[in-house]
DRENDO-1510 file (C-alpha; in Angstrom, 1 decimal, always signed):
<recs>
REC; n; res; u; v; w
REC; 1; MET; +74.3; +113.6; -138.1 .
REC; 2; ARG; +71.0; +113.6; -136.3 .
REC; 3; LYS; +70.5; +109.9; -137.2 .
REC; 4; LEU; +73.9; +109.0; -135.8 .
REC; 5; ALA; +73.1; +110.9; -132.5 .
REC; 6; GLN; +69.9; +108.9; -132.3 .
REC; 7; ILE; +71.8; +105.7; -132.7 .
REC; 8; ALA; +74.2; +106.8; -129.9 .
REC; 9; PHE; +71.3; +107.7; -127.6 .
REC; 10; ARG; +69.5; +104.4; -128.3 .
REC; 11; ASN; +72.8; +102.5; -127.5 .
REC; 12; VAL; +73.0; +104.3; -124.2 .
REC; 13; ILE; +69.4; +103.5; -123.3 .
REC; 14; LYS; +69.6; +99.9; -124.5 .
REC; 15; ASN; +72.8; +98.9; -122.7 .
REC; 16; LYS; +71.7; +100.0; -119.2 .
REC; 17; LYS; +74.3; +98.1; -117.2 .
REC; 18; ARG; +77.2; +99.3; -119.4 .
REC; 19; SER; +75.9; +102.9; -119.4 .
REC; 20; LEU; +75.4; +102.8; -115.6 .
REC; 21; PHE; +79.0; +101.5; -115.1 .
REC; 22; ILE; +80.6; +104.2; -117.3 .
REC; 23; GLY; +78.2; +106.9; -116.1 .
REC; 24; THR; +78.8; +106.1; -112.4 .
REC; 25; ALA; +82.6; +106.5; -112.9 .
REC; 26; ILE; +82.2; +109.8; -114.6 .
REC; 27; PHE; +79.6; +110.9; -112.0 .
REC; 28; ILE; +82.0; +110.2; -109.1 .
REC; 29; SER; +84.7; +112.1; -110.9 .
REC; 30; CYS; +82.5; +115.1; -111.6 .
REC; 31; LEU; +81.2; +115.1; -108.0 .
REC; 32; VAL; +84.7; +115.0; -106.5 .
REC; 33; LEU; +85.8; +117.8; -109.0 .
REC; 34; LEU; +82.9; +120.1; -108.0 .
REC; 35; ILE; +83.3; +119.5; -104.2 .
REC; 36; SER; +87.1; +120.1; -104.5 .
REC; 37; ASP; +86.4; +123.4; -106.3 .
REC; 38; ALA; +83.9; +124.4; -103.6 .
REC; 39; PHE; +86.4; +123.6; -100.8 .
REC; 40; GLY; +89.1; +125.7; -102.6 .
REC; 41; ASN; +86.6; +128.6; -103.0 .
REC; 42; GLY; +85.5; +128.3; -99.4 .
REC; 43; THR; +89.1; +128.5; -98.1 .
REC; 44; ALA; +90.1; +131.4; -100.3 .
REC; 45; ALA; +86.8; +133.2; -99.5 .
REC; 46; ALA; +87.3; +132.7; -95.7 .
REC; 47; ILE; +90.6; +134.6; -95.9 .
REC; 48; ILE; +89.6; +137.2; -98.4 .
REC; 49; ASN; +86.2; +137.9; -96.8 .
REC; 50; GLU; +87.8; +138.3; -93.3 .
REC; 51; TYR; +90.3; +140.8; -94.7 .
REC; 52; TYR; +87.8; +142.7; -96.9 .
REC; 53; TYR; +84.9; +142.8; -94.4 .
REC; 54; GLN; +86.7; +143.2; -91.1 .
REC; 55; GLN; +90.0; +144.9; -91.9 .
REC; 56; ALA; +90.3; +146.8; -95.2 .
REC; 57; GLY; +87.0; +147.4; -97.1 .
REC; 58; ASP; +87.4; +149.3; -100.4 .
REC; 59; VAL; +89.2; +152.2; -98.7 .
REC; 60; VAL; +90.9; +152.0; -95.3 .
REC; 61; LEU; +92.1; +154.9; -93.2 .
REC; 62; LEU; +95.3; +154.2; -91.1 .
REC; 63; TRP; +97.4; +156.2; -88.7 .
REC; 64; GLN; +101.0; +157.2; -89.3 .
REC; 65; LYS; +102.7; +154.5; -87.3 .
REC; 66; ALA; +100.9; +151.7; -89.2 .
REC; 67; LEU; +102.0; +153.2; -92.5 .
REC; 68; GLU; +105.6; +152.7; -91.4 .
REC; 69; ILE; +105.0; +148.9; -91.2 .
REC; 70; GLN; +105.8; +146.9; -94.4 .
REC; 71; ARG; +102.9; +146.4; -96.7 .
REC; 72; ASP; +103.2; +142.6; -96.7 .
REC; 73; SER; +103.0; +142.4; -92.9 .
REC; 74; PRO; +99.8; +140.7; -91.6 .
REC; 75; SER; +99.7; +143.1; -88.6 .
REC; 76; ARG; +99.7; +146.4; -90.6 .
REC; 77; ILE; +96.0; +147.2; -90.2 .
REC; 78; TYR; +95.7; +145.6; -86.8 .
REC; 79; LEU; +98.5; +147.9; -85.4 .
REC; 80; SER; +96.9; +151.1; -86.6 .
REC; 81; GLN; +96.4; +153.3; -83.5 .
REC; 82; PHE; +96.2; +157.1; -83.3 .
REC; 83; GLU; +98.9; +158.8; -81.2 .
REC; 84; ALA; +97.0; +160.6; -78.4 .
REC; 85; GLU; +99.8; +163.1; -77.9 .
REC; 86; LYS; +99.2; +164.6; -81.4 .
REC; 87; VAL; +95.9; +166.0; -80.4 .
REC; 88; ARG; +95.9; +169.0; -82.7 .
REC; 89; GLU; +96.9; +167.1; -85.9 .
REC; 90; ASN; +94.5; +164.2; -85.0 .
REC; 91; LYS; +91.5; +166.4; -84.4 .
REC; 92; ARG; +92.1; +168.4; -87.6 .
REC; 93; ALA; +92.5; +165.1; -89.7 .
REC; 94; LEU; +89.3; +163.6; -88.1 .
REC; 95; ALA; +87.3; +166.8; -88.8 .
REC; 96; GLY; +88.5; +166.7; -92.4 .
REC; 97; VAL; +87.6; +163.1; -92.8 .
REC; 98; ARG; +84.1; +163.7; -91.5 .
REC; 99; GLU; +83.6; +166.7; -93.9 .
REC; 100; PHE; +84.9; +164.7; -96.9 .
REC; 101; LEU; +82.6; +161.8; -96.1 .
REC; 102; ARG; +79.6; +164.1; -95.8 .
REC; 103; LEU; +80.4; +165.7; -99.2 .
REC; 104; HIS; +80.7; +162.2; -100.8 .
REC; 105; GLU; +77.9; +160.6; -99.0 .
REC; 106; SER; +76.2; +159.5; -102.3 .
REC; 107; GLU; +79.3; +157.4; -103.2 .
REC; 108; ILE; +79.5; +155.5; -99.9 .
REC; 109; LYS; +77.6; +152.4; -99.0 .
REC; 110; ASN; +79.0; +151.9; -95.5 .
REC; 111; ALA; +81.7; +153.4; -93.3 .
REC; 112; PHE; +82.8; +151.9; -90.0 .
REC; 113; SER; +85.0; +153.6; -87.4 .
REC; 114; VAL; +87.0; +150.8; -85.7 .
REC; 115; VAL; +88.1; +150.6; -82.1 .
REC; 116; ARG; +90.4; +147.6; -81.8 .
REC; 117; ARG; +93.1; +147.3; -79.1 .
REC; 118; GLY; +94.8; +144.8; -76.9 .
REC; 119; ALA; +93.5; +143.8; -73.4 .
REC; 120; VAL; +94.1; +141.2; -70.7 .
REC; 121; VAL; +91.4; +139.0; -69.3 .
REC; 122; ALA; +92.1; +138.7; -65.5 .
REC; 123; MET; +90.9; +135.4; -64.1 .
REC; 124; ALA; +91.5; +133.6; -60.8 .
REC; 125; GLU; +94.3; +131.3; -62.0 .
REC; 126; ASP; +95.4; +132.8; -65.3 .
REC; 127; MET; +95.7; +135.9; -67.5 .
REC; 128; ILE; +94.8; +135.7; -71.2 .
REC; 129; ASP; +95.9; +138.3; -73.8 .
REC; 130; VAL; +93.0; +139.2; -76.1 .
REC; 131; ASN; +91.9; +141.9; -78.5 .
REC; 132; VAL; +88.8; +144.0; -77.9 .
REC; 133; TYR; +86.7; +145.1; -80.9 .
REC; 134; GLY; +84.0; +147.7; -80.5 .
REC; 135; LEU; +80.9; +146.9; -82.7 .
REC; 136; SER; +78.1; +149.3; -83.6 .
REC; 137; LYS; +74.7; +147.8; -84.3 .
REC; 138; ASP; +75.1; +148.6; -88.0 .
REC; 139; GLU; +78.5; +146.9; -88.2 .
REC; 140; TRP; +77.2; +143.8; -86.4 .
REC; 141; LEU; +74.4; +143.5; -88.9 .
REC; 142; PHE; +77.0; +143.9; -91.7 .
REC; 143; LEU; +79.4; +141.3; -90.4 .
REC; 144; GLU; +77.1; +138.6; -89.0 .
REC; 145; PRO; +75.4; +137.5; -92.3 .
REC; 146; ARG; +78.8; +137.2; -94.0 .
REC; 147; LYS; +79.8; +134.6; -91.3 .
REC; 148; ILE; +82.7; +136.8; -90.2 .
REC; 149; VAL; +81.3; +136.4; -86.6 .
REC; 150; THR; +79.0; +133.4; -86.2 .
REC; 151; LEU; +77.3; +133.0; -82.9 .
REC; 152; GLU; +77.3; +129.5; -81.4 .
REC; 153; GLU; +75.1; +130.4; -78.5 .
REC; 154; GLY; +73.7; +133.5; -76.8 .
REC; 155; ALA; +73.3; +136.9; -78.4 .
REC; 156; PHE; +75.2; +140.1; -79.1 .
REC; 157; GLU; +73.9; +143.3; -77.5 .
REC; 158; ALA; +74.9; +146.4; -79.5 .
REC; 159; ALA; +73.6; +148.6; -76.7 .
REC; 160; PRO; +76.1; +149.8; -74.0 .
REC; 161; ASP; +75.2; +147.3; -71.3 .
REC; 162; SER; +78.7; +146.0; -70.3 .
REC; 163; SER; +78.1; +142.7; -72.1 .
REC; 164; VAL; +80.6; +140.9; -74.5 .
REC; 165; ILE; +80.8; +137.9; -76.7 .
REC; 166; VAL; +83.9; +135.7; -76.7 .
REC; 167; SER; +85.2; +133.0; -79.0 .
REC; 168; ARG; +84.9; +129.3; -78.2 .
REC; 169; LEU; +88.7; +129.3; -77.8 .
REC; 170; ILE; +88.6; +131.9; -75.1 .
REC; 171; ALA; +85.6; +130.3; -73.4 .
REC; 172; ASP; +87.2; +126.9; -73.2 .
REC; 173; ALA; +90.6; +128.4; -72.1 .
REC; 174; GLY; +88.9; +130.1; -69.2 .
REC; 175; ASN; +86.1; +127.6; -68.6 .
REC; 176; LEU; +83.6; +130.4; -69.2 .
REC; 177; ARG; +79.9; +130.2; -69.9 .
REC; 178; ILE; +77.2; +132.6; -70.8 .
REC; 179; GLY; +76.3; +134.8; -67.8 .
REC; 180; ASP; +79.8; +134.7; -66.3 .
REC; 181; TRP; +81.7; +137.9; -65.6 .
REC; 182; ILE; +85.2; +138.7; -66.7 .
REC; 183; THR; +87.6; +141.6; -65.9 .
REC; 184; LEU; +89.3; +143.4; -68.7 .
REC; 185; GLU; +92.5; +145.3; -67.9 .
REC; 186; VAL; +93.7; +147.8; -70.6 .
REC; 187; THR; +95.9; +150.8; -71.2 .
REC; 188; THR; +93.8; +153.6; -72.5 .
REC; 189; ALA; +94.6; +155.7; -75.5 .
REC; 190; TYR; +96.1; +158.3; -73.2 .
REC; 191; GLY; +98.4; +155.8; -71.3 .
REC; 192; VAL; +96.2; +155.3; -68.2 .
REC; 193; LYS; +95.5; +151.9; -66.8 .
REC; 194; ASN; +91.8; +150.9; -66.8 .
REC; 195; SER; +89.9; +147.9; -65.5 .
REC; 196; LEU; +86.2; +147.1; -66.0 .
REC; 197; ASP; +83.9; +144.1; -65.6 .
REC; 198; TYR; +81.8; +142.6; -68.4 .
REC; 199; ARG; +79.1; +139.9; -68.6 .
REC; 200; ILE; +79.4; +137.2; -71.3 .
REC; 201; SER; +76.2; +137.3; -73.4 .
REC; 202; GLY; +77.3; +135.1; -76.3 .
REC; 203; ILE; +80.0; +132.7; -77.6 .
REC; 204; TYR; +80.9; +132.7; -81.3 .
REC; 205; LYS; +82.4; +129.9; -83.3 .
REC; 206; ASN; +86.1; +129.8; -83.8 .
REC; 207; GLY; +86.8; +131.2; -87.3 .
REC; 208; VAL; +90.0; +132.4; -88.9 .
REC; 209; PRO; +92.6; +131.5; -86.3 .
REC; 210; TRP; +94.1; +135.0; -85.9 .
REC; 211; ASN; +90.6; +136.3; -85.0 .
REC; 212; ASN; +89.8; +133.8; -82.3 .
REC; 213; ASP; +91.3; +136.0; -79.6 .
REC; 214; TYR; +88.7; +138.7; -80.1 .
REC; 215; ILE; +86.3; +139.9; -77.5 .
REC; 216; TYR; +83.4; +141.9; -79.1 .
REC; 217; MET; +81.5; +144.6; -77.2 .
REC; 218; SER; +79.3; +147.5; -78.1 .
REC; 219; ALA; +81.1; +150.5; -79.6 .
REC; 220; PRO; +80.1; +152.8; -76.8 .
REC; 221; ASP; +81.5; +150.3; -74.2 .
REC; 222; ALA; +84.8; +150.0; -76.1 .
REC; 223; ARG; +85.2; +153.8; -76.3 .
REC; 224; LEU; +84.5; +154.0; -72.6 .
REC; 225; LEU; +87.0; +151.3; -71.8 .
REC; 226; TYR; +89.8; +153.0; -73.9 .
REC; 227; ASP; +88.8; +156.6; -73.1 .
REC; 228; PHE; +88.1; +157.4; -76.8 .
REC; 229; ASP; +86.2; +160.5; -77.8 .
REC; 230; PRO; +83.1; +159.8; -80.0 .
REC; 231; GLU; +85.0; +160.8; -83.2 .
REC; 232; ASP; +88.2; +158.8; -82.5 .
REC; 233; PHE; +89.0; +155.6; -84.2 .
REC; 234; ASP; +92.0; +153.2; -84.7 .
REC; 235; SER; +91.1; +152.7; -88.4 .
REC; 236; MET; +88.1; +153.3; -90.6 .
REC; 237; ARG; +86.7; +151.0; -93.3 .
REC; 238; ILE; +84.8; +152.5; -96.2 .
REC; 239; TYR; +82.7; +150.5; -98.6 .
REC; 240; LEU; +81.7; +152.2; -101.9 .
REC; 241; ASP; +78.8; +151.8; -104.2 .
REC; 242; ASP; +81.3; +151.3; -107.0 .
REC; 243; PRO; +84.4; +149.5; -105.6 .
REC; 244; HIS; +86.2; +150.2; -108.9 .
REC; 245; THR; +86.4; +153.9; -107.9 .
REC; 246; ARG; +88.4; +153.2; -104.7 .
REC; 247; GLY; +91.7; +154.5; -106.2 .
REC; 248; ILE; +90.1; +157.8; -107.1 .
REC; 249; PHE; +88.3; +158.0; -103.8 .
REC; 250; ALA; +91.4; +157.3; -101.7 .
REC; 251; HIS; +93.4; +159.9; -103.8 .
REC; 252; ASP; +90.8; +162.6; -103.4 .
REC; 253; LEU; +90.6; +161.9; -99.6 .
REC; 254; ASN; +94.3; +162.1; -99.2 .
REC; 255; ALA; +94.3; +165.4; -101.2 .
REC; 256; ALA; +92.0; +167.0; -98.6 .
REC; 257; PRO; +93.8; +170.0; -96.9 .
REC; 258; SER; +93.2; +168.5; -93.4 .
REC; 259; LEU; +95.3; +165.4; -94.2 .
REC; 260; GLU; +98.4; +167.4; -95.2 .
REC; 261; THR; +100.1; +166.4; -92.0 .
REC; 262; LYS; +100.0; +162.8; -93.0 .
REC; 263; VAL; +99.0; +161.6; -89.5 .
REC; 264; LEU; +96.1; +159.8; -91.2 .
REC; 265; GLN; +96.1; +158.4; -94.7 .
REC; 266; ALA; +93.6; +156.6; -97.0 .
REC; 267; LEU; +94.7; +153.5; -98.8 .
REC; 268; GLU; +93.0; +151.2; -101.3 .
REC; 269; GLY; +91.8; +148.2; -99.3 .
REC; 270; PRO; +93.4; +145.4; -101.5 .
REC; 271; GLU; +96.7; +147.3; -101.4 .
REC; 272; ALA; +96.8; +148.1; -97.6 .
REC; 273; SER; +98.1; +144.7; -96.6 .
REC; 274; SER; +99.1; +142.3; -99.3 .
REC; 275; PHE; +99.7; +139.4; -96.9 .
REC; 276; PHE; +96.1; +138.2; -96.9 .
REC; 277; THR; +95.4; +138.5; -100.6 .
REC; 278; ARG; +98.6; +136.5; -101.3 .
REC; 279; GLN; +97.7; +133.9; -98.7 .
REC; 280; ALA; +94.3; +133.4; -100.3 .
REC; 281; GLU; +95.9; +133.1; -103.7 .
REC; 282; PHE; +98.4; +130.6; -102.3 .
REC; 283; PHE; +95.8; +128.3; -100.8 .
REC; 284; LYS; +93.6; +128.6; -103.9 .
REC; 285; THR; +96.7; +127.5; -106.0 .
REC; 286; ILE; +97.1; +124.4; -103.7 .
REC; 287; PHE; +93.6; +123.4; -104.5 .
REC; 288; THR; +94.1; +124.2; -108.2 .
REC; 289; PHE; +97.1; +121.8; -108.3 .
REC; 290; PHE; +95.0; +119.1; -106.6 .
REC; 291; VAL; +92.2; +119.6; -109.1 .
REC; 292; ILE; +94.7; +119.4; -112.0 .
REC; 293; PHE; +95.9; +116.1; -110.5 .
REC; 294; LEU; +92.3; +114.9; -110.1 .
REC; 295; ILE; +91.5; +115.8; -113.7 .
REC; 296; THR; +94.5; +113.8; -114.9 .
REC; 297; ILE; +93.3; +110.8; -113.0 .
REC; 298; ILE; +89.7; +111.3; -114.3 .
REC; 299; GLY; +91.1; +111.4; -117.9 .
REC; 300; PHE; +93.0; +108.1; -117.5 .
REC; 301; GLY; +90.0; +106.5; -115.8 .
REC; 302; ILE; +87.6; +107.5; -118.5 .
REC; 303; ARG; +90.0; +106.4; -121.2 .
REC; 304; ALA; +90.5; +102.9; -119.6 .
REC; 305; THR; +86.8; +102.5; -119.1 .
REC; 306; VAL; +86.0; +103.5; -122.7 .
REC; 307; ARG; +88.8; +101.2; -124.1 .
REC; 308; MET; +87.5; +98.2; -122.2 .
REC; 309; ASN; +83.9; +99.0; -123.3 .
REC; 310; LEU; +84.8; +99.3; -127.0 .
REC; 311; PHE; +86.7; +96.0; -127.0 .
REC; 312; GLU; +83.6; +94.2; -125.7 .
REC; 313; ARG; +81.5; +95.8; -128.5 .
REC; 314; MET; +83.7; +95.2; -131.5 .
REC; 315; GLY; +81.2; +92.9; -133.1 .
REC; 316; GLU; +78.5; +95.5; -132.8 .
REC; 317; PHE; +80.6; +98.2; -134.6 .
REC; 318; GLY; +81.8; +95.6; -137.1 .
REC; 319; THR; +78.2; +95.0; -138.1 .
REC; 320; LEU; +77.6; +98.7; -138.5 .
REC; 321; ARG; +80.7; +98.9; -140.8 .
REC; 322; ALA; +79.5; +95.9; -142.7 .
REC; 323; ILE; +76.1; +97.5; -143.5 .
REC; 324; GLY; +77.6; +100.7; -144.8 .
REC; 325; TYR; +78.6; +103.0; -142.0 .
REC; 326; ASN; +82.0; +104.6; -142.6 .
REC; 327; ARG; +84.8; +105.2; -140.2 .
REC; 328; ILE; +83.9; +108.8; -139.4 .
REC; 329; GLN; +80.3; +107.8; -138.6 .
REC; 330; ILE; +81.5; +105.0; -136.3 .
REC; 331; PHE; +83.9; +107.4; -134.6 .
REC; 332; PHE; +81.1; +110.0; -134.1 .
REC; 333; ILE; +78.7; +107.4; -132.6 .
REC; 334; ILE; +81.3; +106.3; -130.1 .
REC; 335; SER; +82.2; +109.9; -129.1 .
REC; 336; CYS; +78.5; +110.9; -128.9 .
REC; 337; GLU; +77.7; +108.0; -126.6 .
REC; 338; ILE; +80.5; +109.0; -124.2 .
REC; 339; PHE; +79.5; +112.7; -124.4 .
REC; 340; LEU; +75.8; +111.9; -123.6 .
REC; 341; LEU; +76.9; +109.8; -120.6 .
REC; 342; ALA; +79.3; +112.5; -119.4 .
REC; 343; LEU; +76.7; +115.2; -119.8 .
REC; 344; PHE; +74.1; +113.3; -117.8 .
REC; 345; ALA; +76.7; +112.4; -115.1 .
REC; 346; LEU; +77.7; +116.0; -114.8 .
REC; 347; LEU; +74.1; +117.2; -114.4 .
REC; 348; CYS; +73.5; +114.6; -111.7 .
REC; 349; ALA; +76.8; +115.6; -110.0 .
REC; 350; VAL; +75.8; +119.3; -110.1 .
REC; 351; ALA; +72.4; +118.4; -108.5 .
REC; 352; VAL; +73.9; +116.3; -105.8 .
REC; 353; SER; +76.7; +118.7; -104.9 .
REC; 354; THR; +74.3; +121.6; -104.8 .
REC; 355; VAL; +72.1; +119.8; -102.3 .
REC; 356; VAL; +75.1; +118.7; -100.2 .
REC; 357; LEU; +76.6; +122.2; -100.2 .
REC; 358; LEU; +73.2; +123.8; -99.3 .
REC; 359; LEU; +72.9; +121.5; -96.3 .
REC; 360; VAL; +76.3; +122.4; -94.9 .
REC; 361; SER; +76.3; +126.1; -95.9 .
REC; 362; ARG; +74.6; +127.2; -92.7 .
REC; 363; THR; +76.5; +125.2; -90.1 .
REC; 364; GLY; +79.7; +124.7; -92.0 .
REC; 365; ILE; +82.0; +121.7; -91.9 .
REC; 366; HIS; +84.0; +121.4; -88.7 .
REC; 367; ILE; +87.7; +121.1; -89.7 .
REC; 368; GLY; +89.3; +121.3; -86.3 .
REC; 369; SER; +91.8; +123.5; -84.7 .
REC; 370; GLU; +95.6; +123.8; -84.9 .
REC; 371; ALA; +97.2; +123.5; -88.4 .
REC; 372; ALA; +94.0; +122.5; -90.1 .
REC; 373; SER; +92.3; +125.7; -89.2 .
REC; 374; TYR; +95.2; +127.7; -90.9 .
REC; 375; LEU; +95.0; +125.6; -94.0 .
REC; 376; PHE; +91.2; +126.0; -94.5 .
REC; 377; GLY; +90.9; +129.5; -93.1 .
REC; 378; GLY; +89.1; +128.5; -89.9 .
REC; 379; GLU; +87.8; +125.7; -87.8 .
REC; 380; TYR; +84.6; +125.7; -89.9 .
REC; 381; LEU; +84.8; +125.5; -93.6 .
REC; 382; TYR; +81.9; +127.0; -95.7 .
REC; 383; PRO; +82.2; +125.5; -99.2 .
REC; 384; LEU; +81.4; +128.0; -101.9 .
REC; 385; PHE; +79.7; +126.8; -105.1 .
REC; 386; LYS; +80.1; +129.1; -108.2 .
REC; 387; LEU; +78.6; +129.0; -111.6 .
REC; 388; THR; +82.0; +129.3; -113.1 .
REC; 389; ASP; +82.9; +126.0; -111.4 .
REC; 390; VAL; +80.0; +124.3; -113.2 .
REC; 391; LEU; +81.1; +125.8; -116.5 .
REC; 392; LEU; +84.7; +124.8; -115.9 .
REC; 393; ALA; +83.6; +121.2; -115.0 .
REC; 394; PHE; +81.4; +121.1; -118.1 .
REC; 395; ALA; +84.4; +122.2; -120.3 .
REC; 396; ILE; +86.7; +119.7; -118.6 .
REC; 397; ILE; +84.3; +116.8; -119.0 .
REC; 398; LEU; +83.5; +117.8; -122.6 .
REC; 399; ILE; +87.2; +117.7; -123.5 .
REC; 400; LEU; +87.8; +114.5; -121.6 .
REC; 401; SER; +84.8; +112.8; -123.1 .
REC; 402; LEU; +86.1; +113.7; -126.6 .
REC; 403; MET; +89.7; +112.9; -125.9 .
REC; 404; ALA; +89.2; +109.7; -123.9 .
REC; 405; PRO; +87.6; +107.6; -126.8 .
REC; 406; PHE; +89.7; +109.3; -129.5 .
REC; 407; LYS; +92.6; +106.8; -129.8 .
REC; 408; PRO; +90.6; +103.6; -129.1 .
REC; 409; ALA; +87.8; +104.7; -131.4 .
REC; 410; MET; +90.2; +105.6; -134.1 .
REC; 411; LYS; +91.9; +102.3; -133.7 .
REC; 412; LEU; +88.6; +100.5; -133.9 .
REC; 413; SER; +87.4; +102.4; -136.9 .
REC; 414; TRP; +90.6; +101.8; -138.9 .
REC; 415; GLN; +90.7; +98.0; -138.4 .
REC; 416; LYS; +89.6; +95.6; -141.1 .
REC; 417; ILE; +85.9; +94.9; -140.9 .
REC; 418; SER; +86.5; +91.2; -140.9 .
REC; 419; ASP; +88.8; +91.6; -137.8 .
REC; 420; ILE; +86.2; +93.7; -136.0 .
REC; 421; LEU; +83.4; +91.1; -136.6 .
REC; 422; LEU; +85.7; +88.4; -135.2 .
REC; 423; LYS; +86.7; +90.6; -132.3 .
REC; 424; ARG; +90.3; +90.2; -133.4 .
REC; 425; GLN; +92.0; +93.3; -132.2 .
REC; 426; GLU; +95.1; +94.4; -134.2 .
REC; 427; ARG; +98.1; +95.1; -132.0 .
REC; 428; SER; +99.8; +97.6; -134.3 .
REC; 429; PRO; +100.1; +101.2; -133.2 .
REC; 430; LEU; +97.5; +103.6; -134.5 .
REC; 431; THR; +100.0; +105.6; -136.6 .
REC; 432; ILE; +101.1; +102.4; -138.4 .
REC; 433; MET; +97.4; +101.4; -139.0 .
REC; 434; LEU; +96.6; +104.9; -140.5 .
REC; 435; LEU; +99.6; +104.9; -142.7 .
REC; 436; ARG; +98.9; +101.3; -143.9 .
REC; 437; ASN; +95.3; +102.2; -144.7 .
REC; 438; ILE; +96.2; +105.4; -146.5 .
REC; 439; SER; +98.8; +103.5; -148.6 .
REC; 440; ARG; +96.3; +100.8; -149.4 .
REC; 441; ARG; +93.7; +103.3; -150.5 .
REC; 442; ALA; +96.3; +105.1; -152.6 .
REC; 443; ARG; +97.1; +101.8; -154.4 .
REC; 444; SER; +93.4; +100.9; -154.8 .
REC; 445; PRO; +91.4; +104.1; -155.0 .
REC; 446; GLY; +87.6; +103.7; -154.5 .
REC; 447; LYS; +87.9; +100.4; -152.8 .
REC; 448; ASP; +86.7; +100.2; -149.1 .
REC; 449; SER; +85.0; +96.8; -149.0 .
REC; 450; LEU; +86.3; +94.8; -146.1 .
REC; 451; SER; +89.5; +96.8; -145.5 .
</recs>
């Protein structure tokens, strides 16, 4: 076996042009396969990450009216707002949540109280509907590295200094630049109209389309704008040290006596709004079908290349048969050659795709707005490379490299040695050739000279 592998390796090295031709075809196929997987992962991750890191967490606390919205609605968490008129029930529930979180502090990694409500940007010639999101310094440091909010220019000030950051979409719509002032008109939590001025300190890249209408400001500024008490929130995201315990954590929190009124309820993050998880699965499925189609094309391509290569080398394998190598050994040499080329091509494709993805991982790939941004989860796509993709690609290429030469190698191995030496390819189907050889061997056992 080792000797046969050495022959296969020497054949690959000796025939450089042929090996380069086949290896390049496999390399391009592997590269496209890996890049396609990275694009699919990036699209699904953009949707799932936005939902997990900015909406749901492991456990999310929602107010009663949001719980009445269907679970598959994309607006369920966005529309969670406490009812100011239920002051007594609200304060009791909030006090109970604070006490529960204090007692279970060792289980919690992060907990963020969210202030997120609608507003209107009043400009000289236009009015733009936006959403205001109050960010604490800790939450900004939590979101920014995960590319949920990626600054294009300027900076975010977590201190209460009447500054905001807006999306590129809002900036372009209002012809706004850093240093400009805008007026936000809102209805407070208690139904009073409020209007305050804010300075633009930063502009962030357009991301997931439904988030491009956000204006971020410091949490204290947002509470002042909407007349929130320090403990009030529209929703709360909780991240646990062990996400697998989220079901137990949510159940125990709901069992707290202060939540008996059900004005506030804890839900498991993945179950709070199924729309986004299904959407991510849908887009990942689209890319999966594309990859399956691609794999099929790769298989036919490798098979056609191998078949052409073997036809050109019939004399070489005929000589090996003539000096004593049997059919199984010839078949192994052919398969080993293709496997070595496929393995080397895959390693090169992994190296190249890794370098390419590292180069674009920081800035992202600009996809564009409109429909494309919905398809890829934002105007900027951040491809995601996973070890499982490499293992999957290796398994696929291994299977294809073994399957592609199977029929042509079998057909070559079972032809007469004299025909192989003369490069005279028999046109009979492989099944008929096998049955004919088996019948011949049955009639003349022990004879395998030039047959």
